[in-house]
C-alpha positions in Angstrom: 0.1 0.1 0.1 1.0 3.7 -1.3 2.0 6.0 1.4 0.5 9.6 1.5 4.3 10.1 0.8 4.6 8.2 -2.4 1.6 9.0 -3.6 2.6 13.0 -3.4 5.7 11.8 -5.5 3.7 10.2 -8.0 0.7 13.2 -8.6 3.4 16.8 -8.3 4.5 16.5 -11.9 0.6 16.1 -12.6 0.0 19.0 -10.6 2.6 21.1 -11.8 2.0 20.8 -14.9 -1.8 21.4 -14.7 -1.0 24.4 -13.2 1.3 25.9 -16.0 -1.8 25.0 -18.6 -3.9 27.2 -16.2 -1.0 30.1 -16.1 -1.0 30.2 -19.7 -4.5 29.5 -21.0 -6.3 33.1 -22.5 -2.7 33.7 -23.6 -2.9 32.8 -27.8 -3.9 35.2 -30.1 -4.2 35.9 -33.6 -2.4 37.2 -35.7 -3.8 40.0 -38.3 -1.2 41.3 -40.8 -2.2 44.5 -42.5 -1.2 45.6 -46.1 2.7 45.5 -47.0 4.4 48.8 -47.9 7.6 49.6 -49.2 10.3 50.6 -47.1 12.2 53.6 -46.9 13.9 54.4 -50.5 17.1 54.9 -48.2 16.8 50.9 -47.3 16.2 50.0 -50.8 19.2 48.1 -53.1 21.5 50.0 -56.3 23.4 48.5 -58.2 26.1 51.2 -58.3 26.7 54.9 -58.9 23.9 54.6 -62.1 21.3 53.2 -60.9 18.8 54.6 -58.0 15.7 53.2 -56.5 12.5 55.5 -55.9 9.9 55.2 -53.5 6.4 56.3 -54.9 3.0 57.7 -52.7 0.6 54.3 -53.9 3.5 51.8 -53.1 5.7 50.9 -56.0 9.0 50.7 -55.4 11.4 51.4 -59.2 14.4 50.7 -60.1 15.9 53.3 -62.2 18.9 52.9 -64.7 18.9 55.6 -67.1 16.0 55.0 -69.0 15.3 51.7 -68.0 12.4 51.0 -65.4 12.0 48.1 -63.2 8.8 48.1 -60.4 7.6 46.2 -58.0 4.1 47.1 -55.7 2.4 44.8 -53.4 -1.0 44.5 -54.2 -4.1 44.5 -51.8 -7.5 42.0 -52.1 -9.1 45.4 -53.0 -7.4 46.4 -55.6 -7.9 43.1 -57.2 -11.6 43.0 -56.6 -12.1 46.3 -58.1 -10.2 45.6 -61.0 -11.8 42.8 -61.8 -15.0 44.0 -60.5 -18.3 41.9 -61.9 -15.8 38.8 -61.1 -15.7 39.5 -57.9 -19.5 39.4 -56.6 -20.7 36.5 -58.4 -20.9 33.9 -56.1 -23.3 31.3 -55.1 -24.9 29.2 -57.8 -26.0 25.2 -57.2 -22.6 24.4 -55.8 -22.3 28.0 -53.6 -19.0 28.5 -56.5 -17.3 31.4 -55.0 -16.8 34.2 -57.5 -14.8 34.1 -60.6 -12.5 36.4 -59.6 -8.8 34.0 -59.3 -6.9 36.5 -57.6 -9.1 37.1 -54.5 -12.3 35.4 -53.0 -14.1 38.5 -53.7 -16.7 39.0 -51.7 -16.8 35.8 -49.8 -16.7 35.9 -46.2 -15.7 33.0 -44.2 -18.6 32.3 -41.7 -16.1 31.2 -38.8 -14.5 35.0 -38.7 -16.7 36.8 -40.8 -13.9 37.7 -42.9 -12.8 37.5 -46.3 -9.6 35.6 -46.4 -6.5 36.2 -48.4 -6.5 33.4 -51.6 -2.9 34.3 -52.9 0.1 37.3 -52.2 0.8 38.8 -55.3 2.9 41.8 -56.8 2.8 43.5 -59.6 5.9 44.0 -61.9 6.2 46.5 -65.1 9.2 47.0 -67.2 9.9 50.1 -68.9 12.7 50.0 -71.6 14.0 53.1 -73.1 17.1 52.0 -73.0 18.4 48.6 -74.6 17.5 47.1 -77.7 15.4 44.6 -75.9 15.2 43.1 -72.0 13.4 40.2 -70.8 12.3 39.5 -66.9 11.0 35.4 -67.0 8.2 35.9 -63.7 8.7 32.1 -62.6 12.3 32.9 -61.4 11.2 35.8 -59.2 11.4 34.7 -55.2 9.9 36.2 -52.1 11.9 35.8 -49.3 11.1 36.4 -45.7 12.6 38.2 -42.5 12.1 35.0 -41.0 13.9 32.2 -43.0 10.8 31.7 -45.3 11.0 31.5 -49.5 8.5 31.9 -51.7 7.5 30.7 -55.6 6.0 31.9 -58.0 3.2 30.2 -59.0 2.6 29.0 -62.8 0.4 28.2 -65.3 0.2 24.9 -64.8 -0.5 25.7 -60.7 -2.9 27.8 -61.1 -4.6 25.3 -63.5 -4.3 22.2 -60.7 -5.5 24.5 -58.3 -9.1 25.7 -59.9 -9.6 22.2 -61.6 -10.6 20.6 -58.2 -13.6 23.2 -58.2 -15.9 22.3 -61.0 -17.9 19.6 -59.6 -19.2 16.4 -61.2 -21.0 17.8 -64.3 -21.8 20.9 -63.3 -21.7 23.5 -65.9 -21.3 26.7 -63.7 -18.9 25.8 -62.3 -16.4 24.6 -65.6 -17.8 28.1 -67.1 -16.1 29.5 -63.7 -13.3 27.7 -64.3 -13.0 29.3 -67.7 -13.4 32.6 -66.5 -10.5 32.5 -64.3 -8.0 31.1 -66.6 -9.4 34.2 -69.0 -8.7 36.0 -65.9 -5.6 35.1 -64.9 -4.0 34.9 -68.5 -4.9 39.0 -68.7 -3.8 39.6 -65.3 -0.4 37.5 -65.8 2.7 38.7 -66.5 3.8 37.1 -69.6 6.0 33.7 -68.7 8.5 34.4 -72.2 8.2 37.6 -73.3 10.8 40.1 -74.4 10.2 43.7 -73.9 11.4 45.9 -76.7 13.0 49.2 -76.6 10.2 51.7 -76.7 7.4 49.0 -75.4 6.4 48.3 -71.5 5.7 44.9 -70.2 3.8 44.8 -66.6 1.4 41.8 -65.1 0.5 40.1 -61.8 3.4 37.3 -60.1 1.7 35.0 -57.7 2.4 33.6 -54.9 1.0 31.3 -52.0 -0.2 33.3 -49.3 2.5 34.9 -47.3 2.6 33.6 -43.6 0.5 35.8 -41.1 4.0 36.3 -39.1 5.6 37.4 -41.5 6.6 41.8 -41.4 9.1 41.9 -44.0 10.1 40.2 -47.5 12.5 40.9 -49.8 11.1 40.2 -53.9 14.2 39.2 -55.8 14.4 39.3 -59.6 17.5 37.4 -60.6 19.1 37.7 -63.9 16.9 40.4 -65.8 18.7 39.9 -69.0 19.4 43.5 -70.8 22.3 42.5 -73.6 21.6 39.9 -75.7 23.6 38.3 -78.5 22.1 37.3 -82.1 20.8 34.2 -80.5 19.1 36.2 -78.2 21.2 34.5 -75.6 21.5 36.6 -72.2 25.1 38.3 -72.1 25.0 40.8 -69.6 22.0 40.5 -66.5 21.9 41.8 -63.5 19.7 40.9 -59.9 17.3 43.6 -58.2 15.0 43.0 -54.8 12.7 45.5 -53.8 11.8 45.4 -50.1 8.7 45.2 -48.4 6.6 45.1 -44.6 3.7 45.7 -43.0 2.4 45.7 -39.4 1.1 42.9 -37.4 -1.9 43.2 -34.9 -2.5 40.4 -32.4 -5.7 39.8 -31.2 -7.2 37.8 -28.1 -10.5 36.5 -29.9 -12.2 36.2 -33.5 -14.9 38.4 -33.0 -12.2 41.4 -32.5 -11.7 40.6 -36.1 -15.0 41.3 -37.3 -15.3 44.5 -35.8 -11.6 45.7 -36.2 
């Protein structure tokens, strides 16, 4: 038969663990990130005396090399919904399909927190070439690196097709119609995969990344091997590596009700 001292010896670790759990109960919180904004121009990286960086009021970061401009801007869901307005409010149907906008969830709200979730992290890239005969940016080489060590890689046409093809159910005609609408919007909005920007031209579009985690405060958008000079076979003989820095504030809330009220 166990003595009271032996019983206490076996039970006290459980009591200690229970006390720790009680003391930490209610200390969890939800992270609510705001939109990305560019870091100050002094913290942006240039490539030498002949180049410079500009930060515009609308959140665009621009690399300048004489008459070559490369701009990067973090897009918000509100802006993407306004650009594709009719495709952002057409939810419903026999299977309660989401709106046709492939970049956002449109006006659909997650019933648990009562707010619209974020589907992707999207950056708009524009190239204005008035300096070289032709330049070329490969959007599938762009990488987003976070301050806490994560790396995010862009989605191409195949990734988007695989992601949205799962939504149509059986012979749901409306679902397949939405799939075609999403294909069309994505094709029109994305940065072209294999296209030169010749002298006097401008090329731009969206580069899609998986949703950046809520605990990420700063990111660097890296554009490696931007081709600026080519030989007679259109093979690059001179490339440059660019980087654009962004940050955002992160709020902490105790419960999901605060997400609705704030």
